Every structure is written in C-alpha cells, then in structure tokens.
N, C-alpha and C positions, 0 to 999 in steps of 0.2 A: 499943041498939046495942052489939055485942060487939066486942072486939078480934079474936077468932076464934069463930065460931059453928059449933062442930063438929057439932052435931046438923043444922043446916041443910046443912052441907058433905056430910054423909052422905046427906041427902035429894037432894042434887044429883048424886050418884053412885049413886042407887038402893040404898044401904046396903052398897055394895061397899067394905069397909074397906081391902082391899089396894090398890085404885085410889085411894082417898083418900089413903093413905100415899104412894103414887107422886107424886101431885099435890103434896102438902105437901113431899116431898123435892125435887121438881123446882122448886118455888118457891124453896127455900133454895139449891139448886145453880145455877140458871139465871136466876133473876129478881133479880139484884143491882142495887140502886139506888147509882149512882155520883153522890154529891153533887156532885163537881167537874164532872162531865159535865152534870148538871142545871144547875148554876149558869151554866156556859158557853153552854149552849143558851138558857137564859132571857135571858141578857145579849146573845145574838147573833141568835137567831131563834125567836120565840115559836111559830110553826108546829111546828118540829122539836121543841121543848121539850114542846109539847102531845102530840105523837105519842109521845114518850118517857114521859110520864106516863101517857098512855092505855094503853101496853103494861103498865106495872107495875099499873095500875088494873085492867085486864082480868085479869090473873093473880090479883090479890087476889080478884076476884069468884069466880073458879073454886074457891077455897079458903075462901070465905065469911069473909074478913078484912074485916069490914064497915066499921069505922072507917077502915081505909086506903083502901077503895074510896070511901068519901064524901070523904075528905081529897083523894083524886086527882081525883074529879069537880069538886070546888070549884076546885082549882088549874087543871085542864084548862079549865074554863069561863071563868076569867079570861084565860088564855093565849089562848083562841079568841075572846075579847072578846065572849062571850055574857052575861057578868056583869061588874060592877065589883067590885074587891077589892084588898087589899094583897098583892101578890106575895110580899114577904118573909115575912109571917106565914102565908100559905097554903104557901109552900114549906117553912117550919119545921114547920108542922103535918104536912105530908105526909111529910117525913123522919122526924120523931118517930113518927108512926103506922107507918111502915114498919119502924122498929127494934122497936117494941112487937109488931107482927105477927110478925117473925122470931123474937122471943123466944118468943111463944106457940106458934108453929109448933114450935120445938125442943122445948118442953115437952111439947106434944101427942105429938110422935113418940117421945119417950123413954117415953111411957105406953102406946103402942100395942103 
C-alpha cells in the first residue's frame, strides 16, 4: 500500500493527466483536515466525526492516497461502532497519514 499510488490514480481518470492534476490540486486546496475540528467532533458527536472523516477518506480515494484512505476507514469504522479500537491511536494515524499524503501530492504536482 502506497502513500500516493499515482499509476492507479491515472487509471481512475482514464489516463487524463490534466484531470489528475486538477484532482490533486483540489485535494490540497479544498480537502483540509482541521485537527482541532476533528478532536472537537470526536469529543462531542461520533456520528458527525465519522461524517467528517468519511469526507476526507472519500477525497483520498479519488486521488489514490491509499494509506490515508485505509486510516480513514479504520477511524470511521470505530466512530460508527462497526469495530473496536483506540480512538486516540486511530486519530493520530489518520492525521499522520493525511500529512504524508499532502506532502506526496505536493511533490507529485511539482513533477507533473
């Protein structure tokens, strides 16, 4: 599993490099993870926190940020009580993977 699987991302957009660039830039510009907001939601309302995580997870799948998508799914599953897990650890993993994905996307865009 990769932080950013560009070859798969290109498959998802039928090889349209310009579309992929737009999606990657959109991720950077519009899909910002606000850690304070996430913490507040987790402390106050797990359903809303799950929705927030789902939004970021969905965006990460569009650009094939695989590790972020997996981390988001794991956190969302615990928030929705589909699985048991340590919320603090899952949240940390999710935010760490988000930062890694953003960094990889910035690097990828600089090379396109």
